[in-house]
Backbone bond lengths (Angstrom), bond angles and torsions (degrees), N, CA, C in turn:
res aa  C-N    CA-C-N  psi(-1)  N-CA   C-N-CA  omega(-1)  CA-C   N-CA-C  phi
1 M - - - 1.506 - - 1.549 111.09 -
2 L 1.296 117.08 -44.38 1.485 119.88 -178.03 1.520 110.04 -63.11
3 W 1.338 117.47 -39.18 1.457 117.33 -176.03 1.533 111.32 -68.50
4 R 1.366 116.15 -27.43 1.428 120.62 178.43 1.547 110.19 -70.80
5 V 1.324 113.64 -39.59 1.465 118.57 176.81 1.502 111.65 -64.64
6 A 1.344 113.86 -40.94 1.519 119.09 179.91 1.498 110.16 -67.39
7 L 1.330 118.04 -36.63 1.441 122.17 178.32 1.550 112.14 -66.22
8 Y 1.300 114.67 -41.17 1.441 122.22 179.66 1.530 108.51 -65.64
9 W 1.330 116.40 -43.50 1.460 122.47 -177.64 1.506 109.26 -64.27
10 Y 1.337 116.82 -40.21 1.499 120.61 -176.84 1.545 107.54 -68.17
11 A 1.342 116.46 -44.24 1.448 118.45 -178.16 1.539 113.88 -64.01
12 D 1.350 114.69 -27.92 1.441 121.83 -176.30 1.527 114.23 -94.81
13 I 1.350 113.98 -9.46 1.481 120.14 -170.94 1.523 110.70 -57.95
14 M 1.305 119.13 -34.40 1.461 123.49 -177.44 1.506 110.37 -125.42
15 N 1.333 113.69 56.87 1.456 117.25 175.06 1.553 108.71 -72.49
16 P 1.337 119.00 166.90 1.454 120.02 -173.56 1.508 114.72 -50.35
17 R 1.255 119.62 -42.83 1.491 123.26 178.55 1.500 110.85 -61.07
18 R 1.340 115.92 -47.20 1.457 119.94 -176.64 1.542 111.81 -68.04
19 L 1.343 115.59 -34.36 1.458 117.69 176.48 1.545 110.43 -65.93
20 Q 1.316 118.75 -39.46 1.490 119.05 173.53 1.519 111.29 -59.96
21 I 1.294 117.93 -47.76 1.467 120.93 179.30 1.516 110.97 -63.29
22 F 1.280 118.37 -39.76 1.448 121.12 176.98 1.529 114.09 -61.10
23 A 1.350 112.93 -44.60 1.461 118.03 -179.08 1.532 112.13 -61.79
24 W 1.328 113.90 -47.57 1.502 118.55 177.84 1.514 110.44 -61.85
25 S 1.343 115.83 -43.33 1.491 119.48 -176.75 1.502 110.71 -66.92
26 L 1.325 118.13 -37.27 1.489 119.88 177.91 1.505 112.23 -63.88
27 S 1.367 116.37 -45.35 1.479 118.03 178.26 1.508 111.35 -62.41
28 I 1.304 117.53 -39.27 1.479 119.28 179.76 1.511 109.08 -67.33
29 T 1.301 118.32 -41.16 1.440 122.24 -179.78 1.504 113.13 -60.03
30 V 1.358 116.34 -48.31 1.458 118.55 -178.69 1.518 110.77 -70.25
31 T 1.290 117.03 -25.21 1.494 120.96 176.46 1.515 107.19 -68.72
32 V 1.324 116.80 -46.31 1.530 119.74 -179.54 1.575 108.68 -64.83
33 I 1.322 117.14 -38.90 1.471 117.74 177.61 1.527 113.10 -61.86
34 A 1.342 113.57 -42.76 1.457 117.61 177.35 1.524 114.28 -61.46
35 V 1.306 113.84 -39.11 1.517 122.05 -178.53 1.522 107.41 -67.62
36 I 1.331 118.14 -42.73 1.465 122.18 -179.06 1.525 109.49 -62.98
37 A 1.348 115.81 -47.59 1.489 118.78 179.42 1.517 111.42 -59.41
38 W 1.353 116.30 -46.03 1.415 122.43 -178.53 1.601 109.76 -63.83
39 G 1.305 114.74 -43.41 1.460 117.83 178.64 1.462 113.04 -63.26
40 Q 1.296 118.45 -40.87 1.476 121.92 -179.81 1.577 108.91 -66.34
41 S 1.303 115.76 -36.72 1.500 116.97 -178.91 1.529 110.58 -67.93
42 N 1.336 117.08 -18.25 1.429 121.07 177.59 1.505 111.41 -108.32
43 S 1.345 116.27 17.03 1.462 125.19 178.37 1.521 111.81 52.13
44 W 1.343 113.01 27.73 1.497 120.67 -179.39 1.491 113.08 56.60
45 Q 1.287 118.29 26.75 1.481 126.47 172.09 1.489 106.85 -89.70
46 L 1.343 118.66 81.71 1.451 122.39 -170.31 1.518 114.87 -95.49
47 S 1.304 117.69 7.53 1.453 119.92 177.00 1.518 108.02 -100.87
48 G 1.334 112.25 138.48 1.506 116.01 178.27 1.509 113.77 71.99
49 L 1.329 117.28 28.72 1.454 120.43 179.64 1.506 109.85 -68.04
50 S 1.349 115.86 144.48 1.425 119.62 177.37 1.537 107.48 -93.32
51 T 1.372 115.28 167.63 1.473 120.34 178.89 1.477 108.49 -61.55
52 Y 1.309 120.16 -34.81 1.430 122.65 178.18 1.504 113.89 -62.03
53 Q 1.330 116.15 -30.30 1.454 118.80 177.36 1.563 114.60 -85.14
54 I 1.356 113.01 -21.48 1.475 117.13 -177.30 1.488 113.62 -86.54
55 F 1.344 117.54 -40.11 1.471 119.90 -172.62 1.527 115.68 -60.86
56 P 1.367 119.47 -29.64 1.493 117.77 179.62 1.554 112.11 -63.15
57 L 1.334 118.62 -34.90 1.393 122.65 -179.60 1.615 112.76 -55.29
58 L 1.328 110.60 -39.81 1.440 116.49 -176.97 1.543 111.58 -67.35
59 G 1.330 114.98 -33.54 1.526 120.17 177.15 1.531 107.87 -68.47
60 L 1.352 116.82 -43.24 1.443 118.80 179.34 1.526 112.16 -60.52
61 L 1.302 114.47 -42.04 1.514 120.83 -179.23 1.529 111.08 -63.91
62 A 1.364 114.07 -45.62 1.458 119.09 -175.01 1.565 108.91 -62.92
63 F 1.293 119.87 -47.39 1.477 121.85 -178.40 1.543 108.47 -68.41
64 S 1.324 118.43 -46.53 1.481 121.02 -175.47 1.524 111.30 -58.86
65 I 1.340 116.31 -44.98 1.480 119.02 -174.64 1.536 108.18 -74.35
66 M 1.351 118.51 -34.72 1.479 120.75 174.37 1.532 111.30 -62.78
67 W 1.329 115.61 -38.82 1.443 121.30 176.64 1.569 108.98 -59.15
68 S 1.325 115.64 -44.83 1.497 119.92 -178.57 1.526 108.62 -63.24
69 H 1.342 118.51 -31.04 1.422 121.77 177.55 1.552 111.49 -61.43
70 Y 1.346 113.35 -43.68 1.489 117.10 179.24 1.529 111.75 -63.41
71 V 1.291 115.24 -42.42 1.513 117.64 -179.28 1.576 109.02 -65.31
72 A 1.303 116.82 -43.92 1.498 118.15 -179.68 1.510 109.11 -65.02
73 A 1.331 117.89 -38.17 1.496 120.10 179.73 1.550 111.66 -63.92
74 V 1.318 116.06 -39.33 1.442 119.74 179.69 1.515 111.49 -65.43
75 L 1.310 115.30 -43.46 1.448 119.56 -178.74 1.546 109.19 -64.19
76 R 1.356 115.75 -40.80 1.482 118.53 176.71 1.538 111.87 -57.11
77 L 1.332 113.16 -45.26 1.477 118.05 179.56 1.494 113.25 -68.27
78 Y 1.297 116.77 -38.56 1.450 119.94 179.51 1.533 111.01 -63.22
79 Y 1.311 118.07 -44.23 1.458 121.66 178.68 1.517 113.20 -87.12
80 K 1.296 115.80 4.34 1.540 121.66 172.07 1.514 109.78 58.33
81 Y 1.287 119.06 42.47 1.462 120.80 175.55 1.555 108.30 -89.21
82 D 1.331 113.42 159.62 1.491 119.01 -179.31 1.518 109.28 -69.21
83 K 1.352 115.66 149.31 1.473 121.05 179.14 1.504 113.64 -58.80
84 G 1.330 116.31 -31.61 1.427 119.52 -179.76 1.539 116.66 -66.71
85 L 1.362 115.89 -14.72 1.470 119.79 -178.69 1.514 110.86 -57.03
86 L 1.353 117.45 -42.17 1.484 121.12 -175.76 1.498 114.61 -107.08
87 S 1.379 113.10 18.01 1.495 115.90 -176.66 1.510 113.71 -60.90
88 R 1.300 115.77 -43.41 1.494 119.50 179.44 1.504 110.77 -64.15
89 Y 1.330 118.10 -41.11 1.467 121.74 178.42 1.519 110.14 -62.58
90 F 1.307 119.38 -47.15 1.458 120.79 -179.41 1.506 110.34 -68.30
91 E 1.315 120.38 -34.87 1.453 122.26 178.70 1.506 112.60 -62.46
92 V 1.309 117.55 -48.77 1.452 122.10 -178.94 1.538 112.60 -69.76
93 T 1.334 116.04 -50.95 1.489 117.69 -176.52 1.528 111.73 -70.66
94 S 1.319 116.91 -23.58 1.454 118.81 175.85 1.506 113.82 -69.44
95 L 1.321 114.84 -30.91 1.484 118.62 173.78 1.497 109.61 -67.24
96 V 1.297 121.86 -38.30 1.441 123.32 176.73 1.496 108.38 -65.11
97 V 1.292 118.53 -40.97 1.480 119.54 -179.26 1.499 109.27 -65.81
98 L 1.299 119.26 -44.82 1.449 121.31 -178.70 1.534 111.63 -61.07
99 A 1.340 115.29 -44.72 1.461 117.68 176.79 1.543 112.23 -59.61
100 S 1.331 115.60 -41.32 1.458 117.64 179.37 1.518 113.78 -70.55
101 I 1.325 116.02 -32.64 1.561 120.98 176.28 1.491 108.44 -64.36
102 L 1.362 116.88 -43.03 1.454 120.25 -177.64 1.522 111.48 -70.17
103 L 1.339 116.56 -41.67 1.457 118.49 -174.22 1.506 113.88 -80.90
104 H 1.305 118.82 -27.32 1.455 120.73 -175.13 1.592 110.18 -58.61
105 P 1.351 116.79 -57.85 1.458 116.33 177.44 1.505 111.95 -77.03
106 G 1.371 116.06 -27.74 1.418 119.71 -178.17 1.518 114.29 -61.91
107 L 1.264 115.36 -45.55 1.472 120.89 179.67 1.526 111.79 -64.45
108 L 1.343 113.54 -40.72 1.496 119.43 -178.75 1.524 107.69 -65.88
109 G 1.323 117.27 -50.42 1.476 119.37 -178.87 1.503 112.37 -60.56
110 W 1.362 117.12 -38.74 1.475 120.27 -179.57 1.533 109.70 -67.29
111 Q 1.328 119.50 -39.81 1.436 120.02 -177.35 1.517 110.82 -73.27
112 L 1.387 118.41 -34.96 1.411 120.50 177.17 1.571 110.01 -67.14
113 W 1.291 116.05 -36.68 1.491 120.53 177.20 1.592 107.74 -63.17
114 R 1.282 116.19 -44.59 1.482 118.93 179.99 1.503 109.69 -63.28
115 D 1.356 119.18 -30.33 1.427 121.09 -179.68 1.503 113.05 -85.49
116 G 1.330 115.53 8.77 1.486 119.61 173.96 1.505 115.18 84.13
117 L 1.353 118.97 23.79 1.467 119.63 -177.23 1.528 109.66 -106.13
118 G 1.259 118.01 20.67 1.473 120.25 169.66 1.544 109.93 95.72
119 L 1.288 114.91 -171.29 1.473 123.55 -176.56 1.529 112.23 -89.84
120 P 1.313 118.86 145.74 1.415 120.36 172.99 1.543 111.48 -75.17
121 P 1.322 121.23 153.72 1.523 124.89 7.03 1.486 114.52 -86.99
122 A 1.393 117.54 -7.77 1.439 118.98 -173.29 1.544 111.38 -61.94
123 N 1.325 117.50 -32.67 1.480 118.40 -175.40 1.550 111.69 -66.54
124 E 1.349 115.28 -23.68 1.478 118.50 -179.08 1.521 112.76 -68.83
125 L 1.284 115.73 -21.34 1.493 120.91 175.84 1.529 111.47 -66.71
126 H 1.378 113.70 -27.39 1.441 118.03 -179.20 1.530 113.61 -87.20
127 Y 1.332 115.74 -1.21 1.446 121.61 -178.16 1.533 110.61 -79.63
128 V 1.317 116.61 -19.29 1.499 121.44 -175.70 1.525 108.20 -122.18
129 A 1.290 115.70 167.34 1.444 122.55 174.99 1.570 110.33 -66.53
130 P 1.300 117.79 151.12 1.517 120.93 -177.07 1.518 110.88 -51.61
131 D 1.301 120.69 -39.97 1.477 117.28 -174.39 1.534 111.24 -79.32
132 M 1.330 117.58 -1.50 1.476 120.02 175.31 1.547 113.70 -105.62
133 R 1.340 115.81 4.58 1.451 120.50 -177.31 1.492 113.42 -66.38
134 L 1.346 115.57 -32.67 1.444 120.07 177.99 1.537 110.95 -54.76
135 Y 1.317 117.28 -36.94 1.525 118.60 -178.42 1.555 110.64 -76.95
136 I 1.282 117.18 -20.63 1.507 117.22 170.22 1.511 109.11 -74.68
137 I 1.316 119.09 -39.19 1.488 122.56 -177.66 1.526 106.64 -64.77
138 I 1.336 120.43 -46.09 1.476 118.55 -178.31 1.461 110.90 -66.81
139 A 1.358 119.46 -26.90 1.457 121.06 174.31 1.480 111.63 -69.22
140 M 1.359 117.85 -37.76 1.466 122.37 176.98 1.520 111.13 -63.31
141 I 1.330 116.20 -41.90 1.441 120.95 179.47 1.548 109.89 -63.30
142 S 1.320 115.30 -45.19 1.454 121.20 179.63 1.527 109.47 -63.41
143 Y 1.326 118.59 -38.43 1.462 123.28 178.66 1.520 108.53 -56.98
144 V 1.316 118.56 -47.76 1.427 121.10 -177.18 1.519 112.46 -65.47
145 I 1.376 114.81 -38.13 1.439 120.54 177.12 1.539 113.52 -63.04
146 F 1.322 111.13 -42.31 1.515 115.53 -179.09 1.487 111.04 -66.54
147 L 1.349 116.77 -35.97 1.470 118.34 177.92 1.485 111.41 -68.81
148 A 1.338 116.17 -37.70 1.439 121.43 -179.56 1.529 109.26 -63.28
149 Y 1.365 115.43 -35.91 1.502 117.34 179.92 1.483 111.76 -65.99
150 E 1.297 121.57 -20.75 1.428 123.07 179.43 1.519 112.36 -64.40
151 F 1.337 117.28 -13.27 1.469 120.36 -179.20 1.510 109.73 -91.01
152 R 1.333 118.54 15.52 1.475 121.12 -177.09 1.514 110.52 -61.13
153 R 1.302 120.06 -34.31 1.474 120.27 -179.92 1.483 113.18 -60.12
154 K 1.374 115.78 -32.52 1.431 119.65 -176.46 1.535 111.94 -90.30
155 F 1.309 115.62 -37.41 1.481 119.71 -173.21 1.540 113.39 -116.31
156 G 1.347 116.59 7.15 1.424 117.71 -175.68 1.532 117.83 -65.08
157 A 1.314 114.18 -17.93 1.482 118.81 178.66 1.547 112.31 -90.07
158 R 1.325 118.31 -6.42 1.430 120.54 -177.94 1.547 111.00 -75.11
159 T 1.271 116.82 148.19 1.492 121.29 -176.34 1.517 112.50 -62.95
160 W 1.335 118.12 -29.19 1.441 120.46 -179.25 1.477 115.26 -83.75
161 W 1.357 117.97 -8.73 1.426 122.43 -176.50 1.536 112.89 -62.25
162 K 1.313 116.84 -26.41 1.484 119.63 177.67 1.512 112.70 -56.23
163 Y 1.263 117.79 -31.50 1.472 122.44 178.14 1.489 112.25 -66.82
164 I 1.352 116.55 -38.26 1.459 122.91 175.82 1.583 107.84 -62.70
165 A 1.379 114.80 -43.94 1.402 118.11 178.53 1.550 113.96 -63.30
166 Y 1.330 114.93 -38.88 1.479 119.61 176.35 1.553 109.34 -64.22
167 A 1.284 116.56 -40.65 1.449 121.72 179.30 1.494 111.47 -63.36
168 S 1.309 114.77 -41.77 1.499 121.20 179.25 1.541 112.33 -62.40
169 D 1.315 115.64 -39.44 1.470 120.66 175.23 1.494 111.90 -65.95
170 T 1.375 115.27 -38.80 1.440 118.54 176.21 1.490 113.62 -68.24
171 A 1.343 117.58 -34.11 1.446 124.25 178.04 1.524 109.67 -63.46
172 M 1.325 118.45 -35.94 1.476 121.78 178.50 1.538 109.58 -60.10
173 I 1.309 115.92 -43.66 1.480 119.80 177.04 1.469 112.81 -64.74
174 L 1.364 116.40 -41.50 1.470 119.97 177.60 1.500 112.70 -61.29
175 I 1.365 115.98 -41.44 1.457 119.59 -179.84 1.485 111.33 -69.44
176 F 1.336 118.73 -31.49 1.436 122.40 174.85 1.535 110.11 -60.74
177 I 1.347 117.75 -42.18 1.431 123.23 -179.77 1.536 107.72 -70.57
178 H 1.321 117.59 -47.17 1.454 123.18 177.49 1.564 112.79 -49.60
179 S 1.307 113.39 -49.17 1.467 119.49 -175.67 1.475 110.61 -67.89
180 L 1.355 118.95 -38.13 1.480 122.30 178.57 1.524 112.26 -62.20
181 K 1.318 112.92 -39.11 1.459 119.36 -178.03 1.507 113.97 -76.50
182 L 1.357 117.23 -36.18 1.463 119.99 -171.62 1.490 115.88 -118.27
183 G 1.318 117.24 -14.10 1.477 120.29 -179.89 1.503 113.89 -70.54
184 S 1.336 117.15 117.30 1.457 119.47 -176.47 1.517 109.61 -70.80
185 Q 1.328 120.19 -30.73 1.395 123.34 179.49 1.540 112.36 -67.16
186 L 1.355 114.22 -25.01 1.452 119.72 -175.75 1.521 111.88 -87.24
187 Q 1.268 117.56 10.40 1.460 122.27 176.25 1.554 107.36 -90.82
188 M 1.342 118.87 -13.30 1.460 121.52 175.72 1.478 109.71 -77.97
189 G 1.330 118.27 137.15 1.429 126.19 -174.67 1.552 114.20 -49.35
190 W 1.353 115.66 -56.53 1.420 118.79 -171.66 1.537 113.06 -68.00
191 F 1.338 118.71 -36.98 1.438 121.23 -176.57 1.513 108.93 -78.31
192 R 1.279 118.14 -32.76 1.444 123.48 177.08 1.570 108.44 -60.46
193 A 1.329 114.47 -43.74 1.438 119.16 174.94 1.519 113.25 -61.39
194 V 1.294 114.64 -43.90 1.492 117.95 175.54 1.533 110.34 -58.28
195 W 1.301 115.97 -42.26 1.465 119.37 -178.42 1.529 112.67 -64.21
196 Y 1.321 114.60 -38.37 1.428 119.12 176.39 1.552 110.58 -62.68
197 L 1.329 114.00 -37.64 1.477 121.00 177.81 1.563 108.21 -63.85
198 Y 1.315 115.90 -42.12 1.507 119.03 174.58 1.504 109.79 -56.75
199 G 1.302 116.57 -48.12 1.459 121.14 -175.72 1.498 112.85 -61.23
200 L 1.358 115.06 -45.64 1.488 119.13 179.95 1.518 112.12 -64.25
201 T 1.354 114.34 -44.43 1.460 116.16 179.75 1.545 113.16 -69.09
202 L 1.316 115.07 -31.49 1.480 119.56 173.32 1.490 110.57 -58.91
203 L 1.278 117.95 -50.39 1.462 123.30 175.79 1.495 112.83 -54.94
204 G 1.375 115.50 -43.44 1.445 121.00 175.65 1.491 114.13 -61.50
205 C 1.327 115.79 -42.01 1.486 122.87 177.20 1.482 112.26 -60.51
206 L 1.364 115.66 -47.20 1.460 123.80 -179.00 1.539 109.75 -62.15
207 A 1.360 114.20 -42.54 1.471 116.58 -179.20 1.488 110.46 -63.25
208 Y 1.351 117.03 -42.72 1.481 119.00 -179.88 1.516 110.42 -66.31
209 I 1.306 119.39 -46.14 1.454 123.90 -178.13 1.574 109.89 -55.25
210 Y 1.335 114.32 -48.80 1.486 116.99 -175.55 1.484 111.93 -74.33
211 S 1.325 116.43 -28.05 1.501 117.41 177.38 1.536 108.08 -69.56
212 Q 1.349 118.63 -37.80 1.434 121.37 177.35 1.561 111.07 -67.37
213 K 1.302 117.90 -36.82 1.470 120.06 175.46 1.515 110.07 -64.51
214 A 1.355 117.01 -42.31 1.404 119.57 -179.53 1.569 110.83 -63.85
215 K 1.313 117.78 -40.24 1.471 122.07 179.39 1.546 108.39 -62.96
216 L 1.354 116.34 -43.75 1.450 121.49 -177.65 1.597 109.17 -63.85
217 K 1.319 113.69 -44.31 1.426 117.27 -179.97 1.533 111.50 -61.29
218 K 1.332 114.50 -44.08 1.517 120.92 179.68 1.519 108.71 -63.06
219 A 1.331 118.34 -40.41 1.454 118.96 -179.57 1.568 111.44 -68.49
220 N 1.288 117.20 -35.82 1.491 120.91 179.30 1.520 111.18 -67.78
221 Q 1.372 115.16 -29.36 1.455 121.08 -176.38 1.527 110.67 -81.90
222 A 1.376 114.90 -20.09 1.464 118.43 -175.49 1.534 111.63 -73.52
């Protein structure tokens, strides 16, 4: 009797409604974690913050929420729910991500320009030591890819769009590396550990997503 109850509970644990709640809750949770890490790095002295202190938070939010997108997408695939189930969730949170992606380098470039270091994006290369400029460059590449991905509604049905999707997944890994190398908040022990957890689960999500695509392709060819 107990095993039947357990089996029923497991089957129902991530019903459509619960998956929606989980997705929203996960994005809110990672947002709160990012804010806590950012606040601690500024000793919670939140008055009179400079642009240089504000812009890192936007980068943390962008990656963290995008990471939650991958987790939610994998769960939807695993439970074989329709894509439309999380459409509202992705629509709203993607707007937050887009705003964060635009503002994160935008605020930095604007402040560097005000400080007399030239126009962005070239001035951002002068924000870090020469041996760290590679990680700025990969962030710039990722930035362009993420912006290109925003055209999915118009071009998502084209046969070549899959390459943009591949590039977007690659950009997530590049941004993970970029943030580890340059993110001041990630030098704290506990948040660095959380970030590594994000990275490991991201790789797991990508492995699952691509394995499912491979299975689907093989089934279609059979």
